[in-house]
C-alpha positions in Angstrom: 4.0 139.5 174.5 6.9 141.5 175.7 9.6 140.4 178.2 7.8 142.4 180.9 4.6 140.5 180.2 6.4 137.2 180.6 8.0 138.4 183.8 4.5 139.2 185.2 3.2 135.8 184.2 6.2 134.1 185.8 5.7 136.1 189.0 2.1 134.9 189.2 3.1 131.3 188.5 5.7 131.5 191.3 3.2 132.8 193.7 0.7 130.1 192.8 3.5 127.5 193.2 4.5 128.8 196.6 0.9 128.9 197.8 0.4 125.3 196.6 3.5 124.2 198.5 2.3 125.9 201.7 -1.1 124.3 201.4 0.5 120.9 200.8 2.8 121.3 203.8 0.1 122.6 206.1 -2.1 119.6 205.2 0.7 117.2 206.0 1.5 119.0 209.2 -2.1 119.1 210.3 -2.6 115.4 209.5 0.5 114.4 211.4 -0.6 116.4 214.4 -4.0 114.7 214.4 -5.9 117.7 213.0 -9.6 117.5 212.2 -10.2 115.6 209.0 -12.3 118.4 207.3 -9.4 120.9 207.8 -6.9 118.5 206.3 -9.2 117.8 203.4 -9.8 121.5 202.8 -6.1 122.1 202.6 -5.7 119.1 200.2 -8.5 120.6 198.0 -6.8 124.0 198.0 -3.5 122.3 197.0 -5.2 120.5 194.1 -7.1 123.6 192.9 -3.9 125.8 193.1 -2.1 123.2 191.0 -4.9 123.1 188.4 -4.9 126.9 188.3 -1.1 127.0 187.8 -1.4 124.5 184.9 -4.2 126.5 183.3 -2.2 129.8 183.5 0.9 128.1 182.2 -1.0 126.5 179.3 -2.9 129.7 178.5 0.1 131.9 178.6 2.8 129.8 177.0 1.1 127.1 175.0 -2.0 128.8 173.7 -2.3 129.9 170.1 -5.4 132.0 170.7 -7.8 129.4 169.6 -9.5 126.6 171.6 -7.4 123.5 171.8 -8.9 120.0 171.6 -9.1 118.0 174.8 -6.2 115.8 175.4 -7.0 112.1 175.2 -6.4 110.1 178.4 -4.5 106.8 178.2 -6.1 103.8 179.7 -3.9 102.7 182.6 -5.2 99.1 182.5 
């Protein structure tokens, strides 16, 4: 990938991050103002999905070797 390609990826990552922060802030503001629960939950869902999308793009663009990676094992918190 060229430097221009990385700049494009970084630009998209920044937009996703900003959208996630807006969704998170809007959910908090709406909840603090006594907004309807389904609207607050919709914003929380959007926040989580944007974060997951950001992670997938970051992983795919910067940490992928072009072949499927094995699933990461989860540690038992207990």
